C-alpha positions in Angstrom: 100.9 98.6 131.6 99.9 95.3 133.4 96.2 96.0 132.9 96.8 95.5 129.1 97.5 91.8 129.5 95.3 89.7 127.2 93.9 92.7 125.4 94.5 93.7 121.8 96.9 96.4 120.6 95.0 99.3 118.9 98.2 100.8 117.6 101.7 99.7 116.6 104.3 99.9 119.4 107.4 101.8 118.1 110.7 100.9 119.8 112.1 104.0 121.5 115.6 102.4 121.5 117.9 100.0 119.7 117.9 96.5 121.2 120.7 95.7 122.1 121.7 99.3 122.6 125.3 98.6 121.6 127.5 95.9 120.0 128.0 93.3 122.7 129.4 89.8 123.4 127.1 86.8 122.9 129.2 84.7 125.3 132.0 84.6 127.8 135.4 84.6 126.1 137.9 86.9 124.6 137.1 89.8 122.3 139.6 90.7 119.5 140.0 92.0 116.0 138.9 89.2 113.8 140.9 90.4 110.8 143.9 88.7 112.5 142.5 85.2 112.0 144.2 82.9 109.5 142.7 79.7 108.2 145.7 77.4 109.1 147.7 79.3 111.7 146.9 79.5 115.5 146.4 83.1 116.8 148.4 84.2 119.9 146.8 87.1 121.7 147.8 89.1 124.8 145.1 89.8 127.3 145.1 93.5 128.2 142.0 93.9 130.2 138.5 92.6 131.2 135.1 93.8 130.0 132.2 93.0 132.4 128.4 93.2 131.7 127.5 96.7 132.9 131.1 97.9 133.0 132.7 98.6 129.7 136.5 98.2 129.2 138.0 101.7 128.5 141.7 100.9 127.8 143.6 101.0 124.6 144.6 98.1 122.5 146.8 97.2 119.5 147.5 94.4 117.1 147.8 91.1 118.9 145.7 92.2 121.9 142.5 90.9 123.3 140.1 91.6 126.2 138.5 89.0 128.4 134.8 89.6 128.0 131.6 88.5 129.7 128.2 87.8 128.0 126.4 91.0 127.3 129.4 93.2 127.8 130.0 96.1 125.4 132.5 95.2 122.7 135.7 97.3 123.0 136.5 99.7 120.2 138.2 98.0 117.3 137.1 94.5 118.3 134.5 92.6 116.3 134.9 88.9 117.3 134.6 86.8 120.4 136.3 83.5 120.9 134.6 81.3 123.5 136.7 80.7 126.6 136.3 77.0 126.2 138.3 76.8 123.0 141.3 78.9 123.9 144.5 77.7 125.5 146.0 79.8 128.2 149.8 79.6 127.6 150.8 80.0 131.2 149.5 81.2 134.5 152.3 83.9 134.7 151.7 85.5 131.3 148.5 86.8 130.0 148.5 85.1 126.6 145.9 82.9 125.0 146.1 80.7 121.9 143.2 80.3 119.5 143.2 77.2 117.3 142.9 77.8 113.5 139.8 77.2 111.5 137.2 77.6 114.3 136.2 81.2 113.9 135.5 83.9 111.3 135.5 87.6 111.8 132.3 88.8 113.5 131.5 85.5 115.3 129.8 85.6 118.7 129.0 89.3 118.6 125.5 90.8 118.8 125.1 94.0 116.8 123.4 97.2 118.0 119.8 97.1 117.0 120.0 93.5 115.9 116.8 92.5 117.7 114.9 95.8 117.5 115.8 99.0 115.7 114.9 102.4 117.2 111.9 103.9 115.4 110.7 100.6 114.0 107.6 98.5 115.2 108.3 96.3 118.2 104.7 95.0 118.4 101.9 95.4 115.8 98.4 96.7 115.9 95.9 93.8 116.4 98.3 91.5 118.3 97.0 90.0 121.5 99.2 91.2 124.5 100.6 87.9 125.8 103.0 87.8 128.8 106.0 87.7 126.5 104.8 90.8 124.6 104.0 92.5 127.9 107.6 91.7 129.0 108.9 93.2 125.8 107.0 96.4 126.3 108.2 96.6 129.9 111.8 96.1 128.8 111.5 99.1 126.5 110.4 101.2 129.4 106.9 101.8 128.1 104.5 102.9 130.9 101.3 102.0 129.0 100.0 100.5 125.8 97.0 101.5 123.6 94.8 98.4 123.7 91.2 97.3 123.7 89.2 94.3 124.8 89.1 91.2 122.6 85.8 90.4 120.9 84.8 87.9 118.3 82.2 85.5 117.3 81.9 81.7 116.9 81.5 79.8 113.7 79.4 76.6 113.8 80.8 73.8 111.6 79.1 70.4 111.5 81.4 67.4 111.4 80.6 63.8 110.7 78.6 63.0 113.8 79.2 65.9 116.1 79.5 69.7 115.9 82.2 72.0 117.2 82.6 75.7 117.8 85.6 77.7 116.7 86.6 81.2 117.8 87.2 83.5 114.8 87.9 87.1 114.0 89.6 88.3 117.1 90.0 92.1 116.9 90.1 95.2 118.9 86.8 96.6 120.0 86.3 100.3 119.3 83.6 102.7 120.3 82.4 102.9 116.6 82.2 99.1 116.3 78.9 97.7 115.0 77.0 95.1 116.9 78.6 91.6 117.1 77.3 89.5 114.2 75.1 86.5 115.0 76.5 83.1 115.2 76.5 81.5 111.8 76.4 77.9 110.6 78.7 76.7 107.7 75.6 76.7 105.4 75.1 80.4 106.1 72.1 80.2 108.3 72.1 81.7 111.8 73.2 79.4 114.6 70.7 78.7 117.4 
């Protein structure tokens, strides 16, 4: 995989999975059912558990319940909204209740949906793209052991300016075994460059 760095993809890379693989929290806070929100009334919720990144909460919940949740943790069943921990008020140290001020959230806030970044079976990278460190990291995160890629090739275009000339790299593409010879350098007037 790492030998493909700075080469050009010769085929689309199809994502073998959804990214993220499940609905998850976009921040630390409290997950709950957003349908309980009212525009002008604070919402009081009982904390019934904790969901950690890498360890989903598996309990049961009802109306008026919430789960303390960490960034990246799987959203508990029936919950679709996360309130940031900074904007809730903990009612007391002895009881596990939090209060959400009105008018700050709407249902679905602070939740990342399954497949929101990449959908399984759809292109993650496109044929002809140069494999940069970021694209290589994406391929690695998808668990791909290798990529179909070729060397970069191209030619230079000569463009005269007012009192000097400059060279520009153009037509970067994947080299194939059937490729014709690299065309000669060309001036902007169409003649061959020297």
